[in-house]
N, C-alpha and C positions, 0 to 999 in steps of 0.2 A: 641360107639365112638372109633375110632382107631387113634393111634399115631404111628409115625415111630421113631425108635431109631437111633443109630449110623448106624446100618446095614440097608439094603434096605427092610427088612421084617417088616410086621406090626403085631400088637397084640391087642387084645381086652382089653380094660380098663373098669373095672366095677366100680370103685370108685376112681376118680383122676381128678385133674384139669390139662389140657394139659400145659406142660412147654413151654416157649418161644412163647406163643400165645399172641395176642393183648388183648384178654379178660381174660387171666390168672390172672393178678393182681386184676382185678375187681371181678372176680368170687371167688377168694381166700378171699377177704374182705367180700363178702356176706356170704361165708361159715363159717367164724369165727366170724361174727357180734355178736353172743350171748355169746361169751366167758366170758364177764364181768358179765352177769347174773348167770353164773355157780358158782361164788365165791362171795356170798353176804358179804358185809362189808369189801371187800378188793378193792384196786385200781389195775385194770389190764390195763397195757399199752402195746401196741405192735407197732412195726415198722417193716415192711416187714414180715419176718418170725420169729422175735425175740419177745418173750413174757416176760414181767416183771410183777411181783406181788409185790406190795407195801402194807406192813401191818405195822400199828402203835400200840404202846402200851407203857404205863409208867412203866410197870412191865415186867422184862425179863422172868419170868416163864410163865406168861400169854401170852407173845409174842411167846414163843416157842410152846405152846398148840395151840394158834390160827393159827400160820403159819402151823403147821402139819395138822390141820384140813383142811385148805384152799388148801394145796398141794394135799390132797387126793381128794378134789372136783375138782381141776384143772386136776389132772391125770385121774380122772374118765370122765371128759369132753373130753379130748383127746382120750380116749379109745372109748367113745360112738360116737365120730365123725370120728373114723378111721384115726386118725392122730398120728404120733409118736412123742414122746417127747425124745429129745436127752439128755439122762442122763449124758453122758460123758461131755457134755458142760454145764450142769446145775449147777449153783453155787448160793451162797447167800452172802450178806454182811449185817453186823449190824452196824448201825450208832447211835452214841450217848449213848452207853450203859455202857461206862466206862470199868471197869474191869470185869463186870458181863457178857459181851458178849462172852467171851471164853467158857462159859458153855452151850452155845446154840449148839445143834447138830440136824441137820434136815436130814430127809431121805424120799425118795420116794420108796415105797415098802420096799425091803431089802437093798437098795443101799443108803449109807450115802453120802450126798451132800458135796462138797468141799466149805469151807468158803474162800472167797477171801478179802484180805485187801483193794484192790483197783480194779475197774473195769471200763470198757469204756462204757458209756451210751450216745448215740447219739453224739459221737465224743468227749465227755468230760470225762476225767479220774477223777473219784470220789473215794477218799480213806475213810475208815471207820471213821477216825477222823476229816474229812472235812477240811483238812489243805490246799489242792489244790496243794501241793508241787509236787506230781507226774505229775499233768497236766502241771504245769509251766515248769518242767524239760523236758516233752515231747515236748512242744511248743518251 
C-alpha cells in the first residue's frame, strides 16, 4: 500500500492505516477491537484515538497494584499491535479515595504518570472530588 505525504513522493507503508481515507476510521476500529480483552477485569473505553482505563477498588493499595498490572497489560497490547502510547499525555485521576489518593503513584515502564485533579472526558470536566465546579466554571 502506498500513501502520499505532503510532498509529491510516495513511500511504502508496512503497517499503518491510511490517514484521511474514507475507510480509515472503520479499519482503525477493527484493528483495536480486541483491546478490551487485553486487560481482564478492567473497563476500557475509547473514543476516536483516546483510550481510557477504568479500575475500581475499595482499597487504595489494592487499587495501585491492580492498576499497575493492568497498565503493563495495556502497554504490552500497544507494543504487540505496533501502536504507540503517548506517555506525555497519559495521566490518571483517582475518585473518592479521600486523603489516601495522594499515595498512589503510577508509571509505565520507568516513566511516572502525572496525576490530574480534573480532566475532560467526552466534553465533561470531571474533578477527583466529583464537585463539578470546574465544569460549571467552564460552561
